[in-house]
C-alpha positions as CSV (number, residue, x, y, z in Angstrom):
1,M,0.0,0.0,0.0
2,S,1.6,3.2,-1.1
3,D,1.4,6.4,1.0
4,P,1.9,9.6,-1.0
5,H,3.0,11.3,2.2
6,D,5.8,8.8,3.0
7,Y,8.9,10.8,2.5
8,S,11.3,7.9,2.1
9,R,9.1,6.0,-0.3
10,S,8.9,9.0,-2.5
11,F,12.6,8.7,-3.3
12,G,12.4,5.1,-4.5
13,G,15.8,3.4,-4.7
14,A,17.6,6.5,-3.7
15,A,16.3,6.0,-0.2
16,L,17.5,2.4,0.0
17,G,19.5,2.9,3.3
18,A,16.7,4.8,4.9
19,R,14.1,2.1,4.0
20,L,16.3,-0.7,5.2
21,R,16.9,1.1,8.5
22,R,13.2,1.7,8.9
23,A,12.3,-1.9,8.3
24,S,15.1,-3.1,10.7
25,E,13.8,-0.7,13.4
26,R,10.2,-2.0,12.9
27,L,11.3,-5.6,13.2
28,D,13.4,-4.9,16.2
29,R,10.7,-2.9,17.9
30,D,8.2,-5.7,17.4
31,G,10.7,-8.2,18.6
32,T,11.2,-6.2,21.8
33,R,7.5,-6.0,22.3
34,V,7.2,-9.8,22.0
35,Y,9.8,-10.3,24.7
36,A,8.2,-7.8,26.9
37,A,4.8,-9.4,26.5
38,Q,6.3,-12.7,27.5
39,D,8.0,-11.0,30.5
40,I,11.4,-11.9,29.2
41,R,14.3,-9.5,29.5
42,F,16.1,-9.9,26.2
43,E,17.6,-7.4,23.7
44,Q,17.4,-8.1,20.0
45,R,21.2,-7.4,19.6
46,W,21.9,-10.4,21.8
47,Y,20.3,-12.9,19.5
48,G,23.2,-13.7,17.2
49,I,25.7,-14.1,20.0
50,L,23.3,-16.3,22.1
51,R,22.5,-18.5,19.0
52,Q,26.1,-19.0,18.2
53,L,27.0,-20.0,21.8
54,V,24.0,-22.4,21.9
55,E,24.7,-23.9,18.4
56,H,28.5,-24.4,19.0
57,G,28.1,-25.5,22.6
58,R,31.6,-24.2,23.5
59,P,33.3,-20.9,24.4
60,M,33.8,-18.7,21.4
61,A,36.0,-15.7,20.7
62,V,34.4,-12.4,20.0
63,G,36.2,-12.2,16.7
64,E,34.9,-15.7,15.7
65,I,31.3,-14.7,16.4
66,A,31.7,-11.4,14.5
67,A,33.1,-13.3,11.5
68,I,30.3,-15.8,11.5
69,L,27.6,-13.1,11.8
70,R,29.5,-10.8,9.4
71,I,29.2,-7.9,11.9
72,T,31.9,-5.8,13.5
73,H,34.0,-6.9,16.4
74,V,32.9,-3.8,18.2
75,S,29.2,-4.7,17.8
76,V,29.8,-8.2,19.3
77,S,31.9,-6.7,22.1
78,E,29.3,-4.1,23.1
79,A,26.4,-6.6,23.0
80,S,28.4,-9.2,24.9
81,R,29.3,-6.7,27.7
82,S,25.6,-6.0,28.2
83,M,24.9,-9.8,28.1
84,E,27.6,-10.3,30.7
85,K,26.2,-7.6,32.9
86,A,22.8,-9.3,32.7
87,G,24.4,-12.5,33.8
88,F,23.8,-14.6,30.6
89,I,27.4,-15.0,29.5
90,A,30.8,-14.9,31.1
91,S,34.0,-13.8,29.4
92,S,37.6,-14.8,30.0
93,P,40.9,-14.3,28.3
94,S,41.9,-17.1,25.9
95,A,44.6,-19.4,27.2
96,E,46.4,-19.2,23.8
97,D,46.1,-15.5,23.3
98,G,45.3,-13.2,26.3
99,R,44.2,-10.4,24.0
100,R,41.2,-12.6,22.8
101,R,38.1,-12.8,24.9
102,L,36.2,-16.1,25.0
103,L,32.5,-15.9,25.7
104,Q,30.5,-18.8,27.2
105,L,26.9,-19.2,28.4
106,T,26.3,-19.1,32.1
107,E,23.6,-21.3,33.7
108,S,21.3,-18.3,33.5
109,G,22.1,-18.0,29.8
110,Q,21.5,-21.6,29.1
111,A,18.1,-21.4,31.0
112,L,17.2,-18.3,28.9
113,A,18.1,-20.1,25.7
114,T,15.9,-23.0,26.7
115,R,13.0,-20.6,27.5
116,L,13.4,-18.7,24.2
117,T,13.5,-21.7,21.9
118,P,9.7,-22.0,21.4
119,L,9.5,-18.3,21.1
120,W,12.2,-18.3,18.4
121,E,10.3,-20.9,16.5
122,A,7.4,-18.5,16.5
123,F,9.7,-15.7,15.3
124,N,11.0,-17.9,12.5
125,A,7.5,-18.9,11.3
126,A,6.4,-15.3,11.4
127,A,9.5,-14.2,9.5
128,Q,8.9,-16.9,6.9
129,E,5.3,-15.8,6.5
130,L,6.4,-12.2,6.1
131,N,9.1,-13.2,3.6
132,D,6.5,-15.1,1.5
133,E,4.0,-12.2,1.7
134,A,6.7,-9.8,0.5
135,G,7.6,-11.9,-2.5
136,D,10.8,-13.7,-1.3
137,L,12.5,-10.6,0.1
138,V,15.4,-12.8,1.4
139,R,16.3,-13.7,-2.2
140,L,16.5,-10.0,-3.1
141,L,18.6,-9.3,0.0
142,D,20.9,-12.0,-1.1
143,R,21.2,-10.3,-4.4
144,L,21.9,-7.0,-2.6
145,D,24.6,-8.6,-0.5
146,D,26.2,-10.1,-3.6
147,A,26.1,-6.7,-5.4
148,L,27.7,-5.0,-2.4
149,E,30.3,-7.7,-2.3
150,R,31.1,-7.1,-6.0
151,R,31.3,-3.4,-5.5
152,S,30.8,-1.5,-2.2
153,M,28.5,1.5,-1.9
154,F,31.6,3.5,-1.0
155,D,33.2,2.6,-4.4
156,R,30.0,3.4,-6.2
157,I,29.6,6.8,-4.7
158,M,33.3,7.7,-5.0
159,A,33.2,6.9,-8.7
160,R,30.4,9.4,-9.2
161,V,32.0,12.0,-7.0
162,S,35.3,11.7,-8.9
163,G,33.5,11.7,-12.3
164,D,35.1,8.4,-13.2
165,A,32.4,7.1,-15.4
166,S,34.5,4.1,-16.4
167,A,34.2,2.7,-12.9
168,D,30.4,2.2,-13.4
């Protein structure tokens, strides 16, 4: 449904970043509401870290988690500090390299993951339904990822700023 007063929509593809941020914020906001409605203290940004620790069943380095999730080391570090403060994970220096921090679930973190499993199944089913309704958006996001892998937004913009039409 198109809204003629929707500023970002009026720019079409030129507002790609704004539209992706808006969709991400909406999904995160709804996720936060679900956790609150279930009386569960959980932050969306913890999901990837918690899932990796559950799936691997062993302590993992911050950098390893960041690489798997394809997010920055800083993002994992910040989220893991808040998870540690909440008592869901513990961190310790690596025996091989004291500069690396290893993260592992605490008993509280394991209990939280167990409690969240059926809720995550509902999240996954709702996400699949939304993806189907939107016409397989995930396939298009894969194509976007691939296009950005071939040539970053930075390179695309700088080619236009420098007037190097051959870089297009």
